[in-house]
C-alpha positions in Angstrom: 108.5 81.7 92.9 107.5 80.1 96.2 106.2 76.5 96.3 102.7 77.7 97.5 102.1 79.3 94.1 99.3 77.8 92.0 98.6 78.0 88.2 96.4 81.1 88.9 98.4 82.7 91.8 102.1 83.3 91.9 103.9 84.2 95.2 107.4 85.6 95.2 109.6 87.0 98.0 112.2 89.7 97.7 113.8 90.5 101.0 111.1 91.6 103.4 108.4 91.9 100.7 106.1 89.2 99.3 104.4 89.9 96.0 101.2 88.0 95.2 100.1 88.0 91.6 96.6 86.9 90.4 97.5 85.2 87.2 94.6 84.5 84.8 95.2 87.2 82.2 92.9 85.5 79.7 90.0 86.1 82.1 91.2 89.5 83.4 92.3 87.6 86.5 88.8 86.5 87.5 88.8 84.4 90.6 89.0 80.6 90.4 89.4 78.0 93.1 93.1 77.6 92.3 93.5 81.3 92.7 91.7 81.5 96.0 93.6 78.6 97.4 96.9 80.3 96.4 95.7 83.6 97.9 94.7 81.9 101.2 98.1 80.2 101.5 99.9 83.4 100.6 98.2 85.3 103.4 99.1 82.5 105.9 102.7 82.6 104.6 103.0 86.3 105.1 101.7 86.1 108.6 103.8 83.1 109.7 107.2 84.1 108.1 109.2 86.3 110.5 111.4 87.9 107.7 108.3 89.0 105.8 107.1 92.5 106.8 104.7 93.5 104.1 102.8 92.0 101.1 101.7 93.4 97.7 98.7 92.1 95.9 98.5 92.7 92.1 97.2 91.2 88.9 98.9 90.0 85.7 98.9 91.7 82.4 97.2 95.0 83.1 94.3 94.0 85.2 93.8 93.5 89.0 90.8 91.2 89.2 87.4 91.2 87.4 85.5 89.3 90.1 84.4 85.7 90.5 84.4 83.2 87.6 81.5 81.1 88.9 82.1 78.4 86.3 85.8 78.1 87.1 85.1 78.1 90.8 82.6 75.3 90.5 84.8 73.1 88.3 87.2 70.5 89.9 90.8 71.7 89.8 93.1 70.2 87.2 96.1 70.2 89.6 95.7 67.5 92.3 97.8 69.6 94.7 95.2 72.3 94.5 92.5 69.8 95.2 94.4 68.6 98.3 94.8 72.2 99.5 91.1 72.8 99.0 90.3 69.9 101.4 93.0 71.0 103.9 92.1 74.7 104.2 88.7 75.4 105.8 86.8 78.2 104.2 89.6 78.9 101.7 87.2 81.1 99.6 86.7 83.5 102.4 90.4 83.5 103.5 91.5 84.0 99.9 89.1 86.9 99.5 90.5 88.5 102.7 87.1 88.3 104.3 88.5 86.1 107.1 92.0 85.6 108.4 93.6 88.7 106.9 97.4 88.8 107.2 98.8 90.2 110.4 101.2 92.4 108.4 100.3 95.2 106.0 99.0 94.3 102.6 99.3 96.8 99.7 97.0 96.6 96.6 98.6 97.5 93.2 95.7 98.1 90.9 95.8 98.3 87.1 92.7 98.0 84.8 89.7 96.2 86.1 89.2 95.8 89.9 85.5 95.1 90.0 83.1 93.0 92.0 85.3 90.5 93.8 88.3 92.6 92.7 87.0 95.6 94.7 86.2 93.3 97.6 89.8 92.1 97.7 90.9 95.8 97.6 88.7 96.6 100.6 90.6 93.9 102.5 94.0 95.5 102.0 95.6 98.2 104.1 97.1 100.5 101.5 96.0 100.9 97.9 97.8 102.3 94.8 95.7 102.6 91.6 96.8 103.3 88.1 95.0 106.2 86.4 93.2 103.7 84.0 91.8 101.6 86.9 88.1 100.9 87.1 86.6 99.9 90.4 83.1 99.0 91.5 80.8 96.5 93.2 78.5 95.2 90.5 76.7 92.6 92.5 73.4 94.4 93.1 73.0 94.9 89.3 73.1 91.1 88.9 70.7 90.5 91.9 73.6 89.2 93.9 75.1 90.1 97.3 78.7 91.2 97.9 79.8 88.3 100.2 83.4 89.4 100.6 82.8 91.8 103.4 82.3 95.1 101.6 78.8 95.7 102.9 80.3 95.8 106.4 83.8 97.3 105.8 83.2 99.9 103.1 81.0 102.3 105.1 83.6 102.2 107.8 86.4 103.0 105.4 84.9 105.6 103.1 81.8 106.8 104.9 78.1 105.8 104.6 77.2 108.0 101.6 80.1 106.9 99.4 79.7 103.3 100.3 76.0 103.2 99.5 76.7 105.0 96.2 78.9 102.1 95.2 76.9 99.3 96.8 73.3 100.3 95.8 73.9 101.6 92.3 76.5 99.0 91.2 78.2 101.7 89.2 81.9 101.8 88.4 84.3 104.6 89.4 87.6 105.8 88.0 90.8 105.9 89.9 90.4 109.6 90.6 86.9 109.1 91.9 88.2 106.3 94.1 90.9 108.6 95.4 88.4 111.4 96.2 86.3 108.9 98.1 89.2 107.6 100.1 89.0 104.1 98.5 92.6 104.3 97.3 95.6 106.2 98.7 97.4 107.2 95.5 96.9 107.4 91.7 99.8 106.9 89.4 100.3 106.8 85.6 99.1 103.6 83.9 101.6 100.8 84.2 103.2 102.3 87.3 101.0 100.8 90.1 103.3 97.9 91.0 106.5 100.0 91.1 104.7 102.6 93.3 103.4 99.8 95.6 106.9 98.5 95.9 108.2 101.9 96.9 105.5 102.1 99.5 106.3 98.5 100.7 109.9 99.4 101.1 108.9 102.4 103.3 106.7 100.1 105.5 109.5 97.4 105.6 112.0 100.0 106.9 109.8 100.6 110.0 110.0 98.5 113.1 108.0 95.3 112.3 106.7 94.9 115.9 105.4 98.5 115.8 103.7 98.1 112.4 102.0 94.8 113.4 100.9 96.2 116.7 99.3 99.2 115.0 97.3 96.9 112.6 96.3 94.7 115.4 95.1 97.5 117.7 93.0 99.0 115.0 91.4 95.7 114.0 90.7 94.7 117.6 89.3 98.1 118.8 87.3 99.2 115.8 84.0 98.5 117.5 85.0 99.2 121.1 84.2 102.3 123.2 87.2 104.6 123.5 88.2 103.6 127.1 88.2 99.9 126.3 90.0 100.6 123.0 92.7 102.6 124.8 93.2 99.7 127.2 93.8 97.3 124.3 96.2 99.9 122.8 98.2 100.1 126.0 98.3 96.3 126.4 99.7 95.9 122.9 101.7 99.1 122.7 103.8 99.0 125.8 105.6 95.8 124.8 106.6 97.5 121.6 108.0 100.5 123.5 110.1 98.1 125.6 111.4 96.0 122.7 114.9 95.7 121.4 113.8 97.2 118.2 112.7 100.4 120.0 116.1 100.6 121.7 117.7 100.2 118.2 115.5 102.9 116.8 116.6 105.4 119.5 120.3 104.3 119.1 120.2 104.7 115.3 118.7 108.2 115.7 121.5 109.2 118.0 124.1 107.8 115.8 122.6 109.3 112.7 122.3 106.0 110.8 119.6 103.8 109.4 118.1 101.4 112.0 118.5 97.7 111.7 115.4 96.0 113.1 115.0 92.3 114.0 111.5 92.1 115.1 112.2 91.5 118.8 
């Protein structure tokens, strides 16, 4: 477990993969300040650590995240280290929720059980999503006369289309994993209990790719999402050509010729 872990958020690294676990099982992993601080620091660690190539976000004991625990978020943290981090990290709530400052490397959601309200908002901030067949997803905020502040109102229509997004946002209804798959909200549905293992398999596939290429793909998409095509292609060229000329690209071609797995170093 890495030192940036908090009582409600554990962060572990295994090779090129960092696994972040929301850890409040007694509350179905509802968001607390200690959890959000841990999440914010985990995303910063993933971005800043060269050997890390991909992250996994999951929840403890059969649930992903059941949204915000407003009482816990308003209470002073019991751990003085968490209190110090809250002071040090501006807007840690938004960073933890993946609304602002998303990692520069791919993030995979491994979803079991409830992933509702803030849990679905976290999901929308990830890049690849694996859901167990028992997963329940939904944005309940409108039913409580609240507003989804984590970015889903903006991102969800761009990800799954206007009609599907408004179905979730305006009704506040929940959907099954299979419905989420049909909408394009998740990439894959696996048997209950298998989401984390499937996410790890996916993470290993991503980590085996050239890290410069993977990060450039993410960056180009994020920076060009709202640009006209000519301007977007210009950004794509600016970020893509350095990847083509990298040492990793030469290693990829060399490994192909030599019929062996490539060994990439991110340069």
